[in-house]
N, C-alpha and C positions, 0 to 999 in steps of 0.2 A: 814609462810605457813598457820598455823591455822587461822590467821587473814583473809587471802585471802579466805580460805574455808568458814569461817563464813560469809564473805561479799557476796560470790557467792550464798550461800544458802539463805541469806536474800533477795537478789535481785530476786532469783527464786521464793521465796514465794510471793514477791510483785507482780511479773508478773502473778502468778497464781490467786492471789486475784483480780487483775485488770480484768483478763479474766472472772472470776466468776461474778464480778460486772457488766461488759458489758453484759454478757448473761442475768443477772437478769433484767437489764434495758430494753433489747430487749423484754424479755418475758412480762414484765409489759406493755410496749408500745403496743405489739400485742393484749394483753387482752383489754386494753383501747380502741384500735381501733375497736375491735369487738363490744364492748358495745356501742361505739359512733355510729357505723353503724346501730345497732339495734334501738337505740333511734332515729336516723335521719329518718329511714324508718317509725317508728311509728308516728313521728311528721309529716312527709311528707304526710301521708295518711289522716291527719285531715283536715277538711274544714277550709279555711282561711276566716275570716270575717273582713271587714274594720271597723275601729272605727267610729260609726255613729255620734260622737260628732264633727268630724272634716270635714269641707266642702272640696270638691275637689278643690275649688279655694280659696286661702288664700289672702284676701285683705290686703294691707299694710295700713300704717297710712295715712289717707286722710282727708283733711279739705275742707269744701265747705259752701257757704252761706246757702245751703239747709239742712245742718245737723250740730248738735252740737257734739263736740268731746266727746268721752267717758270720764267719770270721772276718774281722775288719783289719787285722794286721797279720802280716806273714809270719809264720812260726820261725823260730831260730833255726838257721841253716845247720844241718848236721853232716859231718864228714864221715865217709866210709873209711874204716881202718884198712889201709892198703899195704900189705907187706911188700918189701922190695923184691923184685923178680926181674929176670932178664927180659920178659915180654912187655914190661911197663916201666915208665920212668919213675923216679922217686917221688914225683908229684903227680898224682892222678886226679883228674877232675871229673866229677859225676854230677848229673842233673839233680836238683832238689825241688821241692814243691813250691818254692817261691818264684820259680821261673828264672832263677839265677844259677850259676855254677858255684860249687864249693871246692876249693883246693885244700888238700891236707898233706903237708910234708911229713913223711914218716921216717922213723929210724929202723934199722934192722930189727925184725921181730914184730913189726906192725904197729908200733906206738906212734899215734899221730901227734904232731906238734901244732895244735890249734887250727881250727878252720879259718880259711881266708877267703873272703868273697872275691870272685873273679868276674869282672864285667865282661860282657860279650856284645857282639854286634846285634842289631835288631834282626829278628827272624824274617822280617818282611823285606830286607834288602834284596835287590835283584842284580847281582853282579854278573850272573851267567844267564844266557838265554835258555828258556824252557818252553815246551809246547804250551799253547794258550787255549782258553775256552772262547767260545763265541759270545757275543754280547748278551745272549739270552741265558747264559749259564749252562748251555748244553754243549758237551764236547763236540768239536768240529769233526767231520768224517776223516778217517785216515786216508792219506794220499796214496794213490796207486804208484807203481814204479815209474809210470809215465807222467806223473805230476798232476793227474786229473783226479778229482774227488770220486770216491767210490759211489756206486749207484745203489748200494744196499740201503734200505731205509733205517733210520735210527730207531732203536727200541724206546718205548715209553718208560718213564721212571716208575718205580713202584708206588705203593700207597703213600700218600702225603703224611708227613710226620711234623709235629710242632715241637720245636726245641726252645728251651728257655735258659738263659744264662743268669745265674744267681748274682744278685747285687747286694751291696752292703745293707744290712737290716732285714734281709729276707729270711724267712723260716720255711720249713717244709709245710707246716700247717698253714701259714699265710698264703703260700703259693697254691695250696690245695683249695683254700677258700676263694681266691681270686679267679682260678681257672675252673671252679666248680667240678673238680675231679676229686672223688673220695680220697682221703688221706692214705688209706691202706692201698688203694689202687696205684696212686702216684708213687708211693714208697716202693711197692713191689716192682713196678716197671723200671725203676732205677736202681734196683739191687739194695735198697735201703730198708730201714724199719721206721715206723711212725715217729720214733724218738730220735732218729739219726740227726747228727749235725750236718749242716750244709755249708759249703765253702764258697767264697767269692770267686766267680769265674766258672764254677761248676756248671756243666751242661746237663740239664734235666730234660728227660723225654716227657712231654705232655701227651698222654695216650689219647687216641681218637678212635672212633668206631671202625675205621678202615685199617688202623694201625695201632692196636692196643698194646703191642710190645715193640721193642726196638728192631728185632730181626725175626722174621718168621722161621722158626726152627723145626727141623724134622722130629719125629718121635724119638725119644731116647733109645739108645741101643746099648746092650751089654757087651756085644762083641762086634768089632768092625772088620770088614774085609780089607785086605791090603790093597792100597790104591795102585793103579798103573802109574808108572813114572815115565815122563817124556821130557825131552829138552824144551826149554822155553821158546826156542826159535820156532818150533812147530806151531806154537800158539800166537806169538807176536814177534816177527823178525824186527819190527820197528823198535820194540822195547829192548831187545838184545843189542841192536845197533846203538841205541841211546846209552845204555849202560856201559858199553865198550868205549864210548866217547868221553866218559867221565874219568876224572883222575882217581887214583887209588884203586881199591879192590871192592867189588860188590858181589853179593850173592842174593838170589831171589828164589822163593818157593811159593807157587800159587796152586791152591787146590780148588777144583770145581766139582761140585757134587754131581752135576750132570756128566755122566761118563766115569765117575769115580777116578779122576785123573789128577796127578800132581805134576805140574810143570816146573822144572828147576833150571837154574843158571848158576854155574860154579858151585855145585852142591857140597863139595868136600871141604871147602874152606871153613876154618874154625875162627870164632870171634869171642871176645870177652862179652858177656851178656849185658853188663851194666844193669839198668833197672828193669830190663825185660824179664829177669829172673823172678821178679815179684809175682808174675803170673804163676809159675810153678809153686811158689810159696803159698799163694792163695788157694790153688787147686788141691794142694796137699792138705791144707786145713779143712776145706770143704769136703774132701773125700773122707777124712777121718770122721767128720760130723755125720756124714751120710751112712757110714759103716757102723759106727759105735753108738751114736746118740740120736739117730734119726735127723730130722730137720731142725737142728739146733743153731741155725744161722744167727739168731739174736745174740748168742753168746760172744761172737767175734765181730759183729757188724761195726762196732765202734773202732775196731782196729783195721779191718779190711778196707773200709771206706777211705780213711786218710792215706793208707798205703798205696791204693790204686788210683783214687781220684786226684789226689794232689801230690802223690809221689813222696810221702814222708819217709825219709830214710831211717829216722830213729824208730818209727813204728815198724818199718820193715825188719829192722834188727830184732825187735821184740817178737814179731811173728816168726822170724827165722828160727829163733830159739824155742818158741812155743810149739811149733810143729815137729821139732826134733832134729833140726839142723840138717847137715849134709846127708846122713844115712837115710832119714825119713823122706827127704825130697827126692833123692836118687831112686829110692824104692818105688815111690809114686810114679816117677818118670818111666822106670823100667816096666811097671805094670801097664802103662799106656803105650808101650812099644818104642820108647825113645832110647836109643843106645849110644848116641854121640855126645850127649850132654854130661859134663862133669861139674858138679857143684863144689865151689870153694868151701873149705872148712870154716873159715872165719870171715873173710872179706867176700860176702856173697856177690858183690858186684863184679868180682873177678872170676866168676864161674865161666866155663867155656862151652860153646855150643855151635851148631850149624843152623843155617836158615831152614833146611829141610826138617831138622828135628823140631824146631819151634813151630813150623807150619803143621807138623803132625800133632803137636800138643794142642794147637788151636782147633784143629780138625776134631780131636778127641772131645774138646769142650763143645764144639758145634753139634756133635751127635749125642752129647749128654753122657758120655762114658764115665762110669764110676760116680755118677751124681744122680739125684732125683731131679724132677722137673723144676721144683722151686729153687734148689741150689744152683742148677744150671742157669736159670733166668737171673738169679741174683748175681752170679759172676759176670754174665754178659751185661747186665744193667750197670754194674760198677765200671766195667771197661768202656761203656758208652758214655759215662759221665765225667770223663777226664776234663780237668779245668781248661778253659779257653786258651790261656797262654801256652799250653803244651799241645795244642791241636794244630801243629804244623805238619809238614811232610805229606803223608798219605791223605789225611783228612782234607787238607787244603787242595791237594791235587784232584781228589774225587769231587770236591765242590758240592754242588746241590744234587749230584746224581744219586745219592743214597745215604744210608745211615752207617756209621762206623763205630765199632767197639774195639778198642785197641790199647796197647801200652807201648810207650817209647822208652828208649834208653840211650844215653850218650856219655862218652868219656874221652879223655885225651890220653894218648900213650906216646911212646917214643916216635912212632912213625906217622903221627898225625891223629886226627879225630876219628872215633868210631861212633856212628850214628845209626840206630836201628829202630824199627817199628814192627810189631806183630799184631795180628788181629783178625777180625771177621767183619765183613762189610756187605751191605746190600747195594748193588750197583745196577741201576735200571731194572729193578725187579729180580735180579739174579744174586744169589749169595756166593761169596768167594772168601776163601781163607788165604791170608797172605803173611809173608815174612820177608822183610827187606833188611839186609845187613850190609853195612859199609865199613871200610877201614882205610887208613891212609888218606883221609880227606884233608885238603889243605886248611880247612877251617870248619867250625861247627855249622855255620850258616851254609857253607858249600855243601856239607853233608845233608842238611835239611832240604836244600834245593834239588839235590840228587833224588831224594825220595819223592819230592813233590812232582818233579818232571816225570818220573817213572809212573806215578799214580795217574797223571793226566793222560799219558799214553794208554795205560790200562783202561781208564774210563772210556776213551775213544774206541778201544777194541771191543769192550763189552757192549757199547752202544749199538754196534753193528752185528753183534753175535746172534 
């Protein structure tokens, strides 16, 4: 009897516990459902933006006699011959087109002892806080000194542009067929020829009626007025405060055509150019073609594209010699008004420059100085087609706010990493020329994040301009 009573009491307790557990589960479910509903409504109210990097038409793998297949393997890494100098360590590390770094230990006199691949951290790591975008991809308004959002309305973005990232098996002809864009039009918009090779990860502009070219350029000018120079703090105190909070040394030069004004921060500091010197090499060659042979871009397209788009160091060395080396490049720079850049005689990556000089060079390209319209568009098209693995820093910071034509460079020296980017961008319908240079960065990724954070602040500033 007592056994039966104990069993009944035990079963009754179990049923009571089961009822309590079911009630608790139902209560939690109801609460979760309410929170989900609130979250869904808040997300539903946000504007939805399509990824501008993906074209509406996705071409498949196509081969044709009119196009060369996209490269499926990364080319052999090439090391820059770096002579020993007090300003750099015996082992200098420069970026190469495969997205990795290449180290070359050198003896006195600049003889490299074999390239060694150096692994590095992913560019997407986020070890330091940087300003963020809103969920819609539009930069959030800059905060006032009192912590309240600004009341100025955000500017609308410029004309929509479709970008396509080249996949294995793609050809320029195949992409033309899939997007129904004439081959010649597609090639010209990207600074290529109809026979040009395309590379995996290359970013191609797919022209539209509202945006037939990457950046709306002013009419070419033979002579440029000297810009007004103002401290960057007058344009963006927030950006200056951010740069001062970062480790190492940073210089910035921003040129806005509205008002013909150059804003600078730490303008007298000099840096090793790394791969940003590939832009002067390219412009020297294009200027020669414009002066002596008219629009003979076809003659060098096969070299300029890999040098700029994928950062091929071997090709850059060929082009450096082809254009005439240090004397020819410095002569071209002086003709464009650049006085602070010194080109290295052999190791072109160890040339020295300032952010202001490089911004003036990109400004010269923006106005088409010493180039005809076709050559100017070809140069900007190549800079806009840099492969996806190298589109960190400024392009990431600007996000969906515009179109960026740029070139980056990075190397390691005794005092840390130097990470730079120069270019021209359309941000919320406004064109801006930029040059960001850093030195003494604790790591390459840290340097990339410095540029990305600065670009996010710049985008916010231009959104309310």
